[in-house]
N, C-alpha and C positions, 0 to 999 in steps of 0.2 A: 474336670478342667481339660481343655484340649490344648496340647502344645507339642505333640509329636511332629517330627519332621524338621526340615530346614526351611527357613524363610529368606528368600532373596539373598543368597550367598552367605548368610550368617551360620557359623558352625554351631550346631545344637549343643546345649548343655547336657552333660552326662548326669542323669538323675538315677541315683542308686537306691533301690528299695531296701528297706531295713527290717520289715516285719518278720521275716523268716531268719534273720541273722542271729547267730549265737552272740553272747557278750564279747567273745574274743574277735569274732568277725566284725562286729560293730566297731570295736576299737581299731581294727585294721582299716575299716572304711574311713574312720575319722582321720587317722594318720595319713592315709592315701590322699584324702581331700586336702589336708593341710599342705602336704608336699607339692601336689599338683597346682593348687590355687596360688602358690607363690608366684607363678607366672601368669596369672589371670584367672578369671572366674570360669572354671571349667567343670567343676563337680559340685552338685548339690545333693544332699541326702533327703530322701523322702521319709520324713519323721515328724511326728506331732503335726502342727498346722503349717509347717513351712512351705509346703507346695501352694498354699493359698497366696503366698507372696511372690510366686515365681511367674514372671511375665515374659521371660526370654524363651525362645524355642528350645525344646529339650528332646532327648532320646532316652528312654528308660533302659537301664542296663542292670544286669546282675553284677554283684561284686566281682565275680570271676571275669566277666567281660571287661569291666573297668580296669582291673589289674592288667589284663592282656593289652588294653589300649594305652595305658600310661606307665606301668611299672618299668618296662624296658628302658625308658628314658631317664630314670632316676639313677643317681650315682652309686648308692650303696644302701645297706640295711642296718637298722638299729634294733636289736632284739631286746625284749623285756618280758617279764612274767606278769600276766594279767591275773592279779589275785588281791582280794581285799586285804588291806594291811601292808601291802608291798608298794613302796614308793618308786619302784623301777619304771612304772609308766611315766612318771614325771621326769626321771633321768633320760628316758628315750625322747620325750617331748623336747627337753632342753637341747639335746644333741641334734635332733632333727631341725629345730629352729635355727641352730647355728650353722649346720652343714647342708641342709636340704635333703637329708636321708629319708627313707621310708621306714617308719616305726612298725615293728611286727611282733605281735604276741608270739611267744615261743611255740605254742601249739599250732600256729598257722605257718610256721617257718617252712615245713616240708612242701607246702603247696606253692611256694614261691621259688623253689629250686630251678624250675624250667627257665627262669629269666636270667640266670647266671650272675646275679648281683652279689658282690662280696659282703660279708658281715663285717662292717667297720666298727661296730660298737655292740657290746653285750653287757647289759646292766648287771648280770650276775658276776661280772668281773670286778665290780665296784663294791668293796666290802665296808662294813662298819654299821653304825646306827643310822636311822633314817636321815637325820639332819647331816650327819657326817658324809653319807653317800651323796646327798643332794649338793652339799657344799663342794665336794670333790669335783663333780661334773660342772658345777657353776664356775669354779675357778678355772677349769680347763676350757670352758666355752665362752666366758663372759666378754672376751675381746671381740667376739663376733655377734653378740646379742645387743639389741637396742636397749636403751636405758630410760625411754620415755613411757613405758608401760610394763606391767607385770601381770602374771596369771597365777592365781593361788587356788589350786584344786586339791581338795581333801582326798586322802587315799585310805580312809578308815571307815568302817561301818557302812550304813546305808548310803552315806554320801559318796562312796566310791563309785565312779562312773567315768566313761571315756570322754564325755561331752566337753566342748569348748576348746579342746587342745588344738583343733584344726586352725583356729584363729591365731593362737600363739605360734604355731609352726609356720603358718603362712606369712606372718608379719615379722618373725625372727625375734620373739620375746621369750623371757625365761619363765618356765612353769615350775612351781615348787609348792610344798606344804610344810608349814611350821606349826607343830603342835603347841597349843597354848601352854605356857609354863616352861616345859623342858626345852623347847626350841626357840625361846625368845631371843637368845644371842644371835642365832642364825638369821632370824627374821630381821633383826635390827641391822645386821651386817649387810643383808641384801638391800634393805631400804636405804641404808647409808650410801651404798654404791649407786643406786638408781638416782635419776633426777628428782627434784622436788616438784610437788604439785601435779602428780601423775595418777592415772587410773590404775587400780589393781582389780582385775576382772576375776570373777569366781566367787568363792565364799570361804567359810572358816568353821572351825569347831567351837568357837566362842565369840559370838558377835560383839559383845561389849568390850572385851579385852582387845580384840583385833582392831576394831574401829578406834579405840583409844590410842593404840600404838600408831596406826596410820595417821591419825589426826596430829599426833605429836611430831611426826615427820613431815607434815604438810601434804599428805596424800589422801586418797579417797577410794572406797571400794565401790565396785559396780556389781551388784548381786546378779550373777549370771552362770552359776555352776551347772545348771541344766540346759544352758543354751547350746544350740547347734547352728551350723551354717554361717557363722559370722565371717568366715573367710570368703564366703560367697556373696552375702548380702551387704557386707560392709562398704561404706563409701558415702560421703556426705551428700545428703539430698534434702534440702529444706522442706518441711511439711507444714501445711496450713490447716487449722481447724476449720471445719465446714461451718460451724456455728460459733461465733464469738459475740458474746453479749456486749451491749453498749451501756455501761453503768450510768452514764450521764442522763439517760432517759428516765431513770427511776427517781421519783420525788418522795422524800421521806414522809411517812404518815405518822404523826405523833401518837396515834393510837396503837401503833404496831411495835412488836419486838421482832427484830430481824434475825433470822436463823439461816446459816449456810451449812449445808450437809456436804462434808468432804470425806472421801474414801482414802484411807492411808495406804502405805506400802507400795506406792507407785514407783519407788526406786527399783523395784524388783523387775529387772529386765525380762527374765525368763517367763514371768507371769504374763506380762504384756504380749510376749511372743507366742505363748502356748495356749493356755486355757482362759485367758482374759475374755476373749470373744466367744468362748464356748460355754462351759458350765460354770465359769466364774461369776462373780457378782455382776459384772458389767453385762455379760451375756444373758444372765437371768433378767436383768433390767430391760435391755433392748428387745427382749422377746415379749415384753408387756407394753402397757400403755405409756409409761414414762410421763405421767401427768405432772409430777412435781420436779422442780429443778434440783439437779445434783452436780457436784464437781468432783473430779477424779484426779489424783496425783499421777504423774507420768514422768518417766526418766527422759530428760532432754537428749541424752546421748543416744537414744534410740534412733534419732534422726540421722545419726552417723553410722551406727553399727547394724541396724536393720530398719531402714526408713519405711519399707512397705508395711511392716507391722504397726508402726505408729499411724501411718496413713489409713490403714484398715480400721483402727480404733476410732480415729477422727470421723471417718466416713459413716461409721455405724451409730455415731452419737445422735440422739434425738433431742432430748431436753437437757443436754449435758455440756459442761465445759471442762477443760483440762488445765491443771495448774502444775507447776514444777515440783516433782517429788524431792524428798530430803536427800542431801542438804544443798541442792543446787545441781551442779554438773555431776556430782556423785555423793555418796553417803559418807559424811565425816562429821566431826563435832566442831562446829565453827567457833564455839566459845573457848576451846582449848587449842585450836589450830594456831600455829605460829603467826602472830599478828603481822610480822613483816612480810609474810607471804599472802595475807588476805587480799590486798589490792589485786594481785594477779588472779587469785582464785575467784574473786568477784567478777573480774573481767571475763574469765573463762566461763563462768556461770551465765553471765548475761549473753555472751555469744551463743552458747548452746541453747539458751532459751529462745533467742531470735530464730535459730534454725528450726526449733520445734514449735514456734508460735505460742510460747507460754509467757505469761506476764505476772504471775503471782508465785512467790517463792515459799515453799514449805521448809522449815528448819526443825531438826530434832536435836535436843540436848537435854541436860539436867537442869532443873530450876535453880539448883545451888550455884550454877556457873553464871547466872544472869544478874547477880547483885553488884553493888558498888560501881555502877556505871559501865560495867564490862559489856553488857548487852548493847546499850546505846552506842558505845564507842565502836564496837565491832560491826553493828548493823549499818553504820555509816558507810562502810565500804560497799555494801550491797545497795543501799538506798541511793547512792550517788550514780548508779547505773540507770539510764533512762528506761531500759527495757523492763526493769523491776518496779512494779507499781505498789508493792507492799508485800506482806507475807503472813504466813500462819506459823505459829509456834506450837510444836508438839513437845511438851515438856514432861520428862520423867521426874520422879519414879512412879507416879500414879497413873499409868496407862495414858500418858500424854496430857492429862488434864490438871497437872500440878500448877500450871500458871493461872488457873481459875479465871480465865477470860481477860487477864490484864493486857492492856495495850502498851506496847513499846513504840514510841515515836522516833523517827529518824528522818531528817531532811523533809519533814512534813508528810512522811509516808507511814501508815500504820502497819505494825507487825503484831498480830492479835493472837494471843495464846488460846488454845482449845479450852472451851468452857465446860463441855460435857463430852464424855467418850463412850460411844456405843461399843464397848469392848468388855466381854464378860471376864471377871477376874480369874476364873479357872482356866481361861484360854481353851476351853473345851466346848465346842458348839453344841454337844449333846446336853450340856447343863444349862443352856439358855432357855429359860422358861418365860411364859407370858407374864407371870408375876414379876419377874425381874425386869422385863421390858416395861411393865406398868410403872415401875419405880423411875425409870428414865423419863417416861412421859410426864410423870408428876414433876420431876426436876425442870423439865423444859416449860411446862405450862405455868410454873411458878415465876418464870422470868418476867420482869416488868417491861412496860413500854416506856422508853425514855430515849428519844433519838439524840439527845445532847449529852449523853453519858455512855461510858463503855458498858454500863449495865444494860443498855438497850440492844446489845448485839451479842450473838453467840455463834461460835464455830462448833458444830457437832462433828466430832471425829467418828468415822465408821471403820471398825477393824474388819478387814475382809476375811480373816481366817476364822472368826467366831460368828460372823453374821452372814445371812443370806437375804435376798430381797424380800422374802415374806416377812422377815423380822423387821427390816428397815421400813417397809410399807406399814406394818403393824404400828410402829411408833409414829410415823408421819401422819397416818390417817386419824390418829387420836389427839393431834395437836389442837390446842384451844384456838378460837377464831382470831385472837390478837397476835398469834405467832405467824409471821409471814416468811415463807421459805424463798431464799434468793440464791443466786450463784455466789461463789467465793469472790469473784471480781466485783460483783455488785455490793456485797457487804463491805468490802474495803472502800469502795467509792462513797457509799453512804456515810461511813465513819469519817472519812476524810472531809466530806462536805459539811457534816453536822456536829461532830464532836470537837470542842475547842482544843487547840493544840498550838504549840510554837512552830513557826515555819522556819 
């Protein structure tokens, strides 16, 4: 890609190469980026696929050059120890978000001496357990931190990494990590302080427990712990799908059973930003013929936090459409979400879907929460939104297929549970055999043609972490002649047109 130099008076972006950086140097680059980008989009990291999204003129710099250019203008340093199992990186991120300091791994501190910046904070001075240390800093800084978003970055095991904190520092938000179980009180104290209905960026050490707690508080997680450059690419920019099917053009054939193939886990922001277009399932597909229709879940917030990534995915689509990933604007459990907050959440979701040109909503929950009219009552908040044409239910505990294809109707719009899940029970792609795939084929081919019944329609969920396109194509190429593959949007339109329901 060519972008060196200055174009007609525009100051070039500083593009810092990261391939040769040590972990501590990468952490320093992330903290420098966050501190500098508080005042505008000035630094981008050349990491993963992010330079594919860079359209502004840029100048490549080594980290040392970028420090020379920007560090002297920063007020002070916040020192931390870069080490797995040490939360001090989060302490420094919180202080930098509040004060605009430059966070520095202790090993890198000597190299910054020439700038004459004072050390205003040293994480080693904050004593106690992990939650206690983070709480001490939070109490000290929270008056200067925004309350409409949070960043939750794990500091243990393989999940320890410097990513994403640039965005927290640039926007002035709190970064922390609450271990499941022992730090629950701290997590709930932070969530209680923050506003309701907000995004929590990052990830966790326990998906189910964390999402359950966020849902109870009326918040949602945006999986993004591997994400970079959000302080640079963030900014609302509506994105349009290149190909959007027109469901009304399809006339139901009574001899057909209609099947929509939908790839899950599209709430995973970092996947869409990083290897979705590369060696991921979508990249594998677009490298081939794409003869059969497929639909992909995508995070609507990507149109705000990294619009070019979503635009690239849309532009690469061939015989594909995109639907909204779980559970709307972010990942939460809508069936246990505070009902009094659902109207606002549904409005937030519809607005984000408009920005991302998405019309079908995917929801993830447990089938046990859908009984007693709870599902229909809560779905009404979503179905009241004009932008939302209907939805897909991914219902646990049986790998999203616990709903067995049942249709939940709301305001005349169908929300259809997954009928079959192409997701190996071992969650190990090495254990997926052709014999197991043949079993899925038999399930699908046994489905009957009945356009006037929910039995005549199936959502096939594809789990991207245990499937590749060879396996998906293996299944689809063996479908019986009466199985017609359509887009998710088309399946919902066919159901709405042909299956009797109350309006």
